[in-house]
C-alpha positions as CSV (number, residue, x, y, z in Angstrom):
1,M,0.1,0.0,-0.1
2,I,1.7,3.1,-1.1
3,Y,0.3,5.7,1.2
4,S,0.3,3.5,4.3
5,K,3.9,2.7,4.0
6,L,4.5,6.4,5.1
7,K,5.5,7.0,8.7
8,L,2.7,7.1,10.8
9,G,4.6,9.4,12.9
10,V,2.9,12.1,11.1
11,A,-0.1,11.4,13.1
12,L,1.8,13.5,15.9
13,L,2.0,16.5,13.5
14,I,-1.7,16.8,12.8
15,I,-4.1,16.6,15.7
16,S,-7.4,17.2,15.9
17,S,-9.4,16.6,19.1
18,F,-12.6,16.2,17.3
19,L,-12.2,13.6,14.5
20,F,-15.5,13.4,13.1
21,S,-17.0,16.8,13.7
22,G,-19.6,17.3,16.4
23,C,-20.6,20.3,18.6
24,S,-18.0,22.5,20.0
25,R,-17.8,25.8,21.7
26,E,-14.5,26.3,20.2
27,P,-14.1,29.3,17.7
28,V,-14.5,27.9,14.2
29,V,-12.0,29.1,11.4
30,A,-13.6,27.2,8.6
31,R,-16.5,24.8,7.7
32,V,-16.4,22.1,5.1
33,N,-19.7,20.8,4.0
34,G,-21.1,22.3,7.2
35,E,-18.5,20.7,9.4
36,A,-16.3,22.8,11.5
37,V,-12.6,23.4,11.6
38,T,-12.0,24.8,14.9
39,Q,-9.4,27.2,16.5
40,K,-8.3,24.6,18.7
41,D,-7.4,22.3,15.7
42,L,-5.3,25.1,14.4
43,N,-3.6,25.8,17.5
44,L,-2.4,22.1,18.0
45,L,-1.0,22.6,14.4
46,L,0.9,25.6,15.2
47,K,2.1,24.0,18.2
48,H,3.4,21.0,16.5
49,A,5.0,23.2,13.8
50,G,7.1,24.4,16.9
51,I,5.5,27.8,16.8
52,K,4.3,30.0,19.8
53,E,1.2,31.8,19.2
54,G,2.5,34.9,20.9
55,K,5.6,35.0,18.4
56,T,3.4,34.6,15.4
57,Q,1.2,37.7,16.2
58,Q,4.2,39.6,15.4
59,A,4.9,38.0,12.1
60,G,2.5,40.0,9.9
61,D,2.1,38.5,6.4
62,I,4.1,35.5,7.1
63,H,1.7,34.7,10.3
64,K,-1.2,35.0,7.8
65,A,0.2,33.0,5.1
66,M,1.1,30.2,7.7
67,L,-2.3,30.2,9.1
68,Q,-3.8,29.9,5.5
69,E,-1.5,27.1,4.8
70,L,-2.5,25.2,8.0
71,T,-6.2,25.9,7.7
72,N,-6.1,24.5,4.1
73,Q,-4.1,21.4,5.5
74,L,-7.1,20.8,8.0
75,I,-9.8,21.3,5.3
76,N,-8.1,18.8,2.9
77,E,-8.2,16.3,5.9
78,K,-11.7,17.2,6.4
79,L,-12.5,16.5,3.0
80,M,-10.8,13.1,3.0
81,L,-12.4,12.0,6.1
82,Q,-16.0,12.8,4.8
83,A,-15.2,11.0,1.5
84,A,-13.9,8.0,3.6
85,R,-17.1,8.0,5.7
86,K,-19.1,7.7,2.4
87,E,-17.0,4.8,1.4
88,K,-17.4,3.4,4.9
89,I,-13.5,3.4,5.5
90,A,-12.7,3.0,9.0
91,A,-10.2,1.9,11.3
92,D,-10.8,-0.5,14.2
93,K,-9.6,-0.3,17.7
94,K,-7.2,-3.1,17.2
95,E,-5.4,-1.2,14.3
96,V,-5.3,2.0,16.5
97,M,-3.7,0.3,19.6
98,K,-1.0,-1.4,17.4
99,V,0.2,1.7,16.1
100,Y,0.0,3.3,19.5
101,N,1.7,0.4,21.1
102,D,4.6,0.8,18.6
103,M,5.0,4.5,19.6
104,V,5.1,3.5,23.3
105,K,7.9,0.9,22.6
106,A,10.3,3.8,22.1
107,F,10.0,4.5,25.8
108,P,11.1,2.4,28.8
109,K,7.3,2.3,29.8
110,E,4.1,3.9,28.8
111,E,4.1,6.2,31.7
112,D,7.2,7.7,30.3
113,Y,5.5,8.2,27.1
114,L,2.4,9.8,28.7
115,Q,4.7,12.1,30.6
116,R,6.3,13.2,27.3
117,L,2.6,13.9,25.9
118,R,1.8,16.0,28.8
119,Q,4.8,18.2,28.4
120,K,3.6,18.9,25.1
121,G,-0.1,19.6,26.0
122,L,-1.3,16.3,24.6
123,T,-3.3,13.5,26.0
124,K,-3.6,9.7,25.1
125,D,-7.1,10.3,24.0
126,M,-5.9,12.8,21.5
127,I,-3.1,10.7,20.2
128,L,-5.6,7.7,19.7
129,K,-7.9,9.9,17.8
130,S,-5.0,11.1,15.8
131,I,-3.8,7.7,14.9
132,E,-7.5,6.6,13.9
133,K,-7.5,9.8,11.7
134,D,-4.2,9.1,10.2
135,L,-5.3,5.3,9.3
136,V,-8.5,6.4,7.9
137,V,-6.8,9.1,5.7
138,G,-4.1,6.4,4.6
139,K,-6.7,3.9,3.9
140,F,-8.7,6.4,1.9
141,R,-5.7,7.4,-0.2
142,D,-4.8,3.6,-0.7
143,S,-8.5,3.3,-2.2
144,L,-7.7,6.2,-4.8
145,A,-4.5,4.2,-5.8
146,R,-6.0,1.2,-6.6
147,G,-6.1,0.7,-10.2
148,V,-2.9,2.6,-10.8
149,S,-0.9,0.7,-13.2
150,V,2.5,1.2,-15.2
151,S,3.1,-0.3,-18.7
152,E,6.3,-1.9,-19.8
153,E,6.9,1.0,-22.3
154,E,6.5,3.4,-19.3
155,L,9.0,1.6,-17.3
156,K,11.7,1.2,-20.1
157,G,11.0,4.9,-21.0
158,Y,11.7,6.2,-17.5
159,Y,14.7,4.0,-17.3
160,D,16.2,5.2,-20.4
161,N,15.7,9.0,-19.6
162,N,17.1,8.5,-16.0
163,R,19.7,5.9,-16.5
164,Q,22.3,7.6,-14.3
165,S,20.1,7.9,-11.5
166,F,20.4,4.1,-11.2
167,A,24.2,4.2,-10.9
168,V,25.5,2.1,-7.8
169,A,28.6,3.3,-6.2
170,E,31.6,1.1,-5.7
171,Q,30.9,-1.3,-2.8
172,L,33.5,-2.8,-0.5
173,R,33.4,-5.7,2.1
174,L,36.0,-4.8,4.7
175,S,37.4,-6.1,8.0
176,I,39.0,-3.5,10.3
177,I,41.2,-3.4,13.3
178,K,41.5,-0.3,15.3
179,T,44.3,0.3,18.0
180,P,44.9,3.8,19.6
181,D,48.6,3.5,19.4
182,I,50.6,4.1,16.2
183,G,53.5,1.5,17.4
184,E,50.8,-1.2,17.9
185,A,49.2,-0.5,14.7
186,K,52.6,-1.0,12.8
187,R,53.4,-4.2,14.6
188,I,49.9,-5.7,13.5
189,K,50.4,-4.7,9.9
190,K,54.0,-6.2,10.0
191,E,52.3,-9.4,11.3
192,V,49.9,-9.4,8.8
193,D,52.3,-8.7,6.0
194,K,54.5,-11.8,7.2
195,G,51.5,-14.1,6.7
196,A,49.4,-13.8,9.8
197,R,45.7,-14.4,9.2
198,F,43.9,-11.2,9.4
199,E,41.1,-12.7,11.2
200,D,43.4,-13.9,13.9
201,M,44.9,-10.5,14.3
202,A,41.3,-9.1,14.8
203,N,40.4,-11.7,17.3
204,K,43.7,-11.0,19.2
205,Y,42.7,-7.3,19.5
206,P,38.9,-7.7,20.0
207,A,38.2,-4.4,21.8
208,G,39.5,-2.6,18.8
209,H,37.8,-4.7,16.2
210,T,35.2,-2.4,14.4
211,G,33.7,-5.0,11.7
212,L,30.1,-6.3,12.1
213,G,28.9,-9.8,12.2
214,E,31.7,-12.4,11.8
215,G,34.7,-9.9,11.8
216,E,33.6,-7.9,8.8
217,T,31.6,-5.0,7.7
218,G,29.2,-6.5,5.2
219,W,28.8,-4.4,1.9
220,I,29.3,-0.8,2.4
221,T,30.3,2.3,0.4
222,L,33.0,4.5,1.1
223,D,31.1,7.4,1.9
224,T,30.6,5.7,5.3
225,F,34.1,7.1,6.1
226,P,35.7,10.5,6.5
227,A,37.2,11.5,3.2
228,D,40.6,11.0,4.2
229,I,40.2,7.4,5.5
230,A,38.1,6.7,2.3
231,K,40.8,7.7,0.0
232,A,43.2,5.5,1.8
233,I,40.9,2.7,1.5
234,T,40.5,3.1,-2.3
235,K,44.3,2.4,-2.6
236,I,43.9,-1.1,-0.9
237,K,43.5,-4.0,-3.6
238,A,40.9,-6.6,-3.0
239,G,42.3,-9.5,-0.7
240,T,44.8,-7.3,0.7
241,A,45.2,-5.4,3.8
242,G,46.6,-1.6,4.1
243,G,47.3,0.7,6.9
244,P,47.8,2.1,9.6
245,I,45.3,4.9,8.5
246,K,45.1,7.7,10.9
247,G,41.7,8.4,12.2
248,K,40.2,10.7,14.8
249,E,39.9,7.9,17.3
250,G,43.0,6.0,16.5
251,Y,44.7,4.0,13.7
252,Y,43.0,1.6,11.5
253,I,44.4,-1.6,9.6
254,V,41.9,-2.5,6.8
255,K,41.5,-5.5,4.6
256,V,39.4,-5.3,1.7
257,L,37.7,-8.9,1.4
258,E,35.9,-8.0,-1.9
259,K,34.9,-5.2,-4.2
260,K,32.1,-4.5,-6.4
261,E,33.1,-1.9,-9.0
262,K,30.8,1.1,-9.6
263,K,28.2,0.4,-12.3
264,V,24.8,1.6,-13.6
265,Q,22.0,-1.1,-12.9
266,S,20.6,-2.8,-16.0
267,F,16.8,-2.5,-16.7
268,D,16.0,-5.7,-15.3
269,E,18.0,-4.8,-12.2
270,A,16.3,-1.4,-11.8
271,K,12.8,-2.4,-12.9
272,E,11.1,-3.0,-9.5
273,N,12.6,0.3,-8.3
274,V,11.4,2.2,-11.6
275,K,7.9,0.5,-11.0
276,N,7.7,1.9,-7.5
277,I,8.7,5.5,-8.6
278,L,6.3,5.4,-11.4
279,M,3.4,3.9,-9.3
280,Q,3.9,6.6,-6.4
281,Q,4.1,9.4,-9.0
282,K,0.6,8.1,-10.5
283,A,-1.0,7.6,-7.2
284,R,0.2,11.1,-6.1
285,D,-1.1,12.8,-9.5
286,K,-4.2,10.8,-9.1
287,F,-4.6,12.0,-5.2
288,H,-4.1,15.7,-6.3
289,A,-6.6,15.6,-9.1
290,W,-9.1,14.1,-6.7
291,L,-8.3,16.8,-4.1
292,Q,-8.8,19.7,-6.7
293,D,-12.2,18.3,-7.7
294,A,-13.2,17.8,-4.1
295,R,-12.3,21.5,-3.3
296,K,-14.0,22.5,-6.2
297,N,-17.3,20.8,-5.5
298,A,-17.3,21.3,-1.7
299,K,-18.9,24.1,0.3
300,I,-16.0,25.7,2.0
301,E,-16.4,28.7,4.3
302,M,-13.3,30.4,5.5
303,L,-14.4,32.1,8.7
304,Q,-10.8,33.0,10.1
305,K,-10.2,36.7,10.4
306,G,-6.8,38.6,9.5
């Protein structure tokens, strides 16, 4: 599902305490087909944009433009929620709680998460309603994306016109030994040059070994390293060790286990990626067309002053 794969953390950025309209004494800034967008909704958006209301009062035209943009976000969401209701699209409690529990997992315990919410002026109920809304919007956008397809000709055309964007940087698989002492680094390198197995030397200095897994890094690109270290590693041939290489935290002896040269992916290799790119583009275009039409046919009243 294209839209649902986007991070649900966006639910924390656009929070409305009244998910599906209803009566409220809050000042109303807009109405969408008779349903209210309240000042409270807008204030919450301002808060999550990291802007204090008092500061925006002095911002003049910038303040007005920002309020207009945020109000439009809320209007667009209201239109999507209304359309979702018509299509009987909903999120059940189990789905909502799964997302909530995933958020809580980032904290030692739920109370720590709730404490963070209170510091932001939020409540668990607000978050649950926000998650529900975000799930409904995601399902609605997924429903719009159904039927989107890409032909073989479109795939090939996009690949041919963007071939260089499918270039894959040189990849290396390394084993690395780190030591804080230059003398020790030279001794290690000397032993390796005399025929000592690099893996044995790495095990001999386990505290300084920086590889992953079974004593090696896995496939990585040189942009993983600072420029000076990367430059030194490029001079090491596959199957040999080089160094000592000076770094900020000590000295490195590096063995290049394997190299994959830089290349441009073939069409077959890039095909799935190309398909995902074009499917997302078409889904986005279809949504924007729907939104434009929905706004054109909706009764939208802007009641905000200033």
